[in-house]
MIMAR-921948 format. One record per residue (C-alpha): x negated, y, z. Coordinates in steps of 0.001 Angstrom, whole numbers, plus 500000, padded with zeros to 6 digits. Last residue first. Example, Ala and Ser with C-alpha at 12.3 -4.5 7.8 and 13.67 -1.06 7.14 Angstrom:
<rs>
486330498940507140;487700495500507800;
</rs>
This chain:
<rs>
081378779825637550;080515781396634213;076864782100634839;074349784718633770;070732784138634866;069859782288631658;071176785001629371;074631785081627816;075942785520624255;075407782190622494;075868780145625655;079456781386625981;080388780499622414;078771777089622733;080767776299625863;084079776451623991;086050778995621943;089221779850623885;088472778202627220;084863779327627170;085864782919626349;088405782987629194;085749781744631596;083234784270630301;085698787138630729;086875786110634204;083352785782635564;082572784157638913;085546781804638753;086400781870641565;086668784796643955;084207787173645578;084695788183649197;084959791697650595;088672792051649799;090245788877648490;093246790272646622;094325793799645676;097321794766643513;097213798527643131;098111801010645836;101152803176645223;100554806932644805;100478809016647988;096707809384647933;096815811900645105;093246812701644075;092155815575641837;092214818590644166;091488816130646958;087859816087645857;087174812421645875;085824810112648549;086410806604647272;088434804218649381;088684800437649381;085162800057650722;083128797402648996;083083793803647818;085921793249645340;087195789709644894;090153790703642740;091286794278642123;094284794989639928;096137797823638216;099811797384637462;102417798715635010;105992800074634740;105335802842637331;101624803437637915;099437801260640126;096569802639642188;093034801255642506;090294802988644442;086733801778644806;083576801533646877;080959799236645402;080753795654644156;082849793924641487;084242790403641503;086970791239638938;088457794727638528;091427794587636120;093167797531634419;096870797048633593;097438800801633266;094752803420633749;094467807190633681;097855808217635044;097623812022635065;094864813108632677;096088816684632109;094787818091635369;096546818788638666;096644815147639732;094561812272638496;096222808911639193;094031805869639559;091830803129638255;088599803702640140;085158802189640438;081902802899642302;079234800719640691;078049797116640619;080205795550637904;080991791840638029;083815792077635471;085439795457634840;088269794636632427;090387797130630477;094038796714629470;095596800119629102;094298803673628899;097345805690629960;095975809198629504;092199809460629715;089346808437632008;089554804700632607;086888804230635252;083301804224636440;083354806460639475;081419809611640237;077915810875640953;076335807429640628;072951806932642288;072771803457640744;075025801931638090;075012798218637289;076450795981634585;077400792290634624;080347792657632225;082255795725631012;085186794750628799;087398796686626367;090926795461625619;092473798858625028;091801802361623741;093759803617620729;096797805515621999;095491805333625563;093125808136624731;089433808681624161;087646807293627153;087030804052629002;083959804641631145;080982802757632447;078736805447633965;081379808059634747;078961810371636545;075532809122635599;072538809221637897;071127805876636732;072756803461634319;072103799816633531;073580797405630976;073964793630631212;077142793638629140;079290796147627274;081939794402625173;084384795953622694;088010795000622070;089301798454621189;088050802002620790;087051804731623243;084154803020625009;081757805339626784;078509804073628255;076902807044630009;079735809535630411;077270812008631941;079080815252631113;082607816498630442;082999817564634101;080121818549636333;076563817675637271;074946820149634878;072842818300632365;069752816119632087;070160812357632359;067393810608634296;067545807042632975;069927805008630823;069294801341630070;070542798826627513;070714795027627624;073966794835625678;076443796872623677;078757794708621574;081329796331619270;084445794432618190;086419797562617320;085700801246616844;088499803363615403;087506806534617288;084482806463619556;081822804037620718;079475806325622669;076159804821623715;073551806752625737;076311809190626537;076302812552628304;073353814874628840;070724812582627340;067581812679629482;066244809197628717;067864806412626728;066582802848626555;067667800373623895;067781796602623854;071072796225622030;073595798330620136;076084796412618049;078560796417615204;081543794328614182;083816797307613598;082923800941612959;085028804071612430;082802806077614788;079622804991616574;077442807482618433;073942806720619714;071777808994621912;074306811542623092;073855814980624664;071039816176622411;069565819401623758;070544822877624932;072156821695628151;069331822318630630;070245821189634146;067066819741635660;067585819303639406;067171821206642650;068453819493645773;070943821160648109;072900818025648883;071640815109646861;071112812331649421;070180809010647867;072601806310648850;072539803432651328;071503805620654244;074697807638654257;075320811226653182;076153811267649511;077875814601648968;081272815202647396;082650812731644908;084064814407641847;083060818088641916;079587817187643047;077513818069646070;075643821249646735;073344821122643750;070686823679642873;070238824205639174;067303824099636816;066242825374633420;062424825402633464;062324821786632273;063650822719628807;064890819537627179;063778816786624818;066300813983624461;064368810730624488;065420807556622688;063771804157623101;064363801479620538;064796797712620225;068150797734618436;070687799767616483;073461798033614565;075681797688611541;077688794712610311;080779796692609373;081608800299608487;085231801410608439;086796802947605362;088174799576604246;090510799593607240;093823798989605474;096875798262607557;099896795995607598;102723797126609827;104221796138613166;106863797790615305;107793798379618924;110565799259621342;111602802859621976;111380803092625757;114521801057626474;113397798379624002;110242797747625965;106784796791624658;104639795942627660;101116797356627726;098016795269627106;098979793477623911;097211790198623365;094521789282620831;094659787249617614;098274787928616663;101308785632616477;104382786615614462;107814785065614860;110261785727612006;110035782216610644;106650780989611795;103736783332611090;100278782650612506;096911784285613167;097779787903612358;094861790299612933;095042793220615379;094390796898616058;096904797795618765;098414801281618539;100005802929621566;102682805508620743;103185808907622342;105897811013623950;104581814313625381;102818814686628696;103016817867630771;099631819090631950;098875821168628841;101733823590629441;103370823435632840;102891820906635550;103595817372636637;107026817552635013;107364814871632366;104556812634633630;106568810782636233;106154807278634817;109867806997634054;110017810509632577;107311809764630016;109050806483629190;112423808203628749;110811810732626430;109677807939624092;106719805545624158;106579803170621214;104170800202621280;102775799919617818;101174796779616423;098752797618613637;097927794896611175;095137793138609343;096602790113607594;094803786817608128;097928784729608612;100815786074606540;103218789021606566;105773790279604003;108338787644604896;108268788483608620;111780789938608786;113512791633611709;110530790954613968;109779788525616789;106857788487619208;103667786554619907;100370787434621583;101698788322625035;099365789476627816;101633792289628992;105240791402628242;107289791887625069;110743793096626189;113909793620624171;112459791510621393;113397792734617893;110069794192616787;110731796514613863;108983795850610558;106673798184608665;105447797109605218;106150800498603562;104134802118606353;100827800743605147;098766801775608161;095362803385607504;092963802495610298;089598804214610463;087948806489607939;084642807363606237;082499805194608494;080041806537611019;076818805454612676;075164808448614339;071710808592615909;070504811663617850;074045812519618853;075630815971619058;076546818163622005;074120820946621142;074410824090623258;072989827339621957;069794829307622566;067801827131620230;070006825744617508;068215827235614493;064890826279616023;065818822594616082;065890821039619572;063761817917619346;065154814413619756;062234812133620450;062566808615619035;060240806123620708;059352802722619276;057575800703621961;054861801652624432;057209803475626816;059611800538626656;062483799885624227;060463797836621748;059465797432618116;062276799392616542;065290798476614454;067964800438612579;070388797979610966;072366798467607743;075175796152606555;077803798820606040;076850802285604860;076915805713606528;073963805520608917;072816808885610253;069668810230611923;069657813613613670;067298816425612686;064044817730614150;063011814205615105;059595813543616628;058749809858616235;056428808222618761;054895804817618146;055657801185617384;056882800608613864;060357801641612808;061910798748610902;064853799576608641;067063796505608441;068852794919605521;071845795001603197;074053792760605296;077523791291604708;076596787649605204;076694786898601462;074332789796600776;075395793417600398;073760795296597565;070986797829598298;071819801560598345;072056801678602147;068514800287602310;067269803293600356;069354805683602470;067956804246605691;064400804665604384;065142808258603356;066614808988606785;063507807680608518;061109809701606402;063238812858606536;063569812797610312;059896812219611098;059047815856611950;055467816509612979;052667813982612927;053634810693611331;055224807508612672;055287804395610475;058395803258608564;059163799792607188;062016799011604787;063844795772603969;063559794001607317;065716790874607615;068748790986609899;068735788964613129;072294788164614166;074177789131617319;075541785904618751;079257785172618314;081350784418621405;083623787432621111;085794788907618361;083043789264615765;080973791371618185;082715791858621523;086118791594623153;088443788751622152;087889787176625582;090121789637627445;093021787216628010;095647789219629871;096671788965633551;100392788330633342;103679790060632504;106590787665631959;109333789925633297;109691788099636611;105919788125637107;103574785736635359;101121783360637008;098210782475634739;096543779081635285;092953778831634134;091795775424632970;089934773140635367;092442770308634919;093825770805638431;094241774512637721;091593777237637883;093095780561639026;094973783588637757;097693785386639725;097318783984643250;093570784480643381;090956781866644156;088674781561647158;084928781024646938;083596777764648411;080744778508650799;083228779143653599;084568775629653165;081078774229653566;080572776250656739;083896775079658096;083025771486657250;079758771898659104;081594773266662138;083795770179662079;080857767813661772;079010769537664614;082145769618666769;082829765957666042;079287765032667050;079567767041670279;082891765423671131;081396762013670469;078481762747672839;080811764149675490;082783760905675389;079594758872675726;078498760972678723;081898760516680324;
</rs>
């Protein structure tokens, strides 16, 4: 009997050990998971829709390290206004010829404090604005409120990088897509005639949305006037990689199904020579000067109500700085592709530390911080990292006291394929989210912040996200799926409910696809895994830090 009990005890120990080992192995999802060969397997629905490949996001289409650009001008801080000195140095570099790599050179701002009475602008490709550090002993740009603007609200940016124009489709090359249905995640489709197209062509792929589509998703009668949606097209900014017969393959997938019943789709060549390329801002600190005597007492927030548990700072009834007569954005990018912002700190900006706006593509924002924004805690403010273009990557960034800290903005007509990776928001006043009509195909990968992909009622946003993916994120969240599309949550640790003002939230809408609540899934990062499979280990190693992992 003693021997039998001994064997039973050994078996119990071994069995319990195997349970512990099994618990240490993260689960996989049913829709995308590593196969027997280690490669990701994508499970499509009956129409062919699948989790898209997001790995084309980031500088140069992902997997390319941000380069070091040689200094061509050096600026030292002076007493008083530094705007003219810095702008003159930028203009001199802007007049230099482009080298073989597409760069003119960098303007180096030496360590110190630079008062700026006027904003700084970059209007030429190949120009980089560089400082000597993002800390309080680095290069510090202080946005002053010019006398002519005192008493009024300034919503501008301290640093603006802007091209002359964005995408200009060549309509004479337009061809109709003949497929009745091109699913989410697809990179190939058929056209009437592909003779005019070849590999390397820059194109726009349009997904038509007619009145029937607006009716199908329930946005034809949500209210009168501005709340009722009108038909719109989604434009994908792409490059052709292959043409075989009348089948065209593009470099990155579409993120919303193209359906014949809703108007189908079309493709046309485009010219984007008005966009800037190879531009960046790095190693700087920006401060938006404000009036500290302007304050407001908060009794909650219009988005989330009051924080009242021990894990969050309590804000009810506190007094905070609410001046709005100062720079709202630190860095704005418009009509830019293959650009970057890295190693910057922003303090007191009322809205965005980085705002990648219209016609931006292949932008990387990394290792940036936002602290102590100053504004009223209400709508149209504190959109800390705002991506409104396509195929951009925000990684390893931090935000404090933002509202929509990591946000997909603009409109669904030109916002898709953007990725947030390994970012964190603390003391958030609202959710990070798609925040405009029908933004499609965004990835939140290992984000620590409240998140939502949902329906906004009673305002003109309506369905804000379609085919949005949350992957191994942490924080309370809401995901709802609109008609004709899905929103997903995989491996989310947090409460599947965000406390919103019910004026905005409609809890009757269908819940999104949710798997593995409160336990992360394998692989650790969807974006990095997809990037490794497309371009190899070298591509991943070139953009990550030592503490970032794929698995």
